[in-house]
Each structure stands twice: as structure tokens, then as C-alpha cells.
C-alpha positions in Angstrom: -12.5 8.0 3.1 -10.9 7.3 6.4 -12.3 5.7 9.5 -10.5 6.5 12.7 -11.0 4.4 15.9 -10.3 6.1 19.2 -11.8 6.6 22.6 -11.5 10.3 22.3 -10.7 12.8 19.6 -7.1 14.1 19.9 -5.7 17.4 18.9 -3.8 15.7 16.0 -7.0 14.1 14.8 -8.9 17.5 14.9 -6.1 19.2 13.0 -6.1 16.4 10.3 -9.8 16.7 9.9 -9.7 20.5 9.6 -6.9 20.3 7.0 -8.8 17.7 5.0 -11.9 19.9 5.1 -9.9 23.0 4.1 -8.4 21.1 1.1 -11.8 19.7 0.1 -13.3 23.2 0.0 -10.4 24.5 -2.2 -10.9 21.5 -4.5 -14.6 22.0 -4.8 -14.2 25.7 -5.5 -11.6 25.0 -8.2 -13.8 22.3 -9.7 -16.8 24.7 -9.8 -14.8 27.5 -11.4 -13.5 25.2 -14.1 -16.7 23.2 -14.7 -15.2 20.0 -13.5 -17.4 17.2 -12.3 -15.5 14.7 -10.1 -15.8 11.1 -11.1 -15.0 8.1 -9.0 -12.1 6.0 -10.1 -13.1 2.3 -10.2 -10.1 0.1 -9.8 -9.8 -3.4 -8.4 -7.9 -3.4 -5.1 -6.0 -6.5 -6.3 -4.5 -4.6 -9.2 -3.1 -1.9 -6.8 -1.7 -4.5 -4.4 -0.1 -6.4 -7.3 1.5 -3.4 -8.9 3.0 -2.0 -5.6 4.2 -5.4 -4.5 5.9 -6.2 -7.8 7.7 -2.9 -7.9 8.7 -3.2 -4.2 10.0 -6.7 -4.7 11.9 -5.9 -7.9 13.5 -2.8 -6.2 14.4 -4.9 -3.1 15.9 -7.6 -5.2 18.3 -5.0 -6.7 19.0 -3.5 -3.4 19.3 -6.7 -1.4 22.9 -6.3 -0.6 22.2 -2.9 0.9 19.6 -4.1 3.3 20.5 -4.8 6.9 19.4 -8.1 8.5 16.6 -6.2 10.4 15.4 -4.6 7.2 15.4 -7.9 5.4 13.4 -9.5 8.2 10.9 -6.7 8.1 10.5 -7.0 4.4 10.1 -10.8 4.6 7.3 -10.3 7.2 5.6 -7.7 5.0 5.8 -9.9 1.9 4.6 -12.9 3.8 1.5 -11.0 4.9 0.9 -9.9 1.3 1.4 -13.5 0.1 -1.2 -14.8 2.5 -3.6 -12.1 1.5 -3.1 -13.0 -2.2 -3.8 -16.6 -1.4 -6.9 -15.6 0.5 -8.1 -13.7 -2.6 -7.3 -16.8 -4.7 -4.5 -15.0 -6.5 -2.3 -18.1 -6.4 0.1 -17.0 -9.1 0.8 -13.8 -7.3 1.2 -15.7 -4.0 3.7 -18.0 -5.6 5.6 -15.0 -7.0 5.8 -13.6 -3.5 6.8 -16.9 -2.1 9.7 -17.1 -4.5 10.9 -13.6 -3.7 10.7 -14.4 0.0 12.9 -17.5 -0.6 15.3 -15.3 -2.6 15.6 -12.8 0.3 16.2 -15.7 2.7 19.0 -16.9 0.5 17.2 -20.2 -0.4 17.7 -21.6 -3.8 15.0 -23.4 -5.8 
């Protein structure tokens, strides 16, 4: 589900909605033909954030020497936002993990 905020509907928005509806119709037809009943996936958002962040940080740590200063700064900003979000969700171990990776990217030693 997507919520779009705008003062008016643009051509791009209309095309995106039309394409989504077209794909939804195809999926519903396929499901009906094959006797498939869609089921909602129930997954904790924190699990998704944690997995993507860990993979990103590990990849970045390996690629650190290949990042420009601007790319490193952007990554630090992104990880800082994720660290604050983890702390807000009381995921202190994850926040500490991100803090350590940020320090590593900054070249700080513990």
C-alpha cells in the first residue's frame, strides 16, 4: 500500500496507478486460474530494518576504501538516522552496532 501526498495528481502518478492496477488484475487472474489464495505476510518491521542494515554495513565495511568522501558522509548520515530509529524502538544492541560501524567509517578507533 502506498500513500501519496500532493496538491494535484500528476501524469506520472496517474501512470503509476494505472500500471499498478494492470499488474494487480494480472495477478488476480493468475491466482484465480491456479486456485491460489493470497495470504498476508506478517513480519516485524524491525527484522527487515536489521537485516538490510547489517548487510549494508558489512558490504560497506568491505568497500570502504572505494567510497568517496561524499559517499562516506552520506552513508554515515543514513546509518545515524537508522541508529536513532533503533534507539527509539528500544533496540539498543542494534543501535550500538550501528554506532560502532559509524565510528569505523569515520576512522575512529575504540
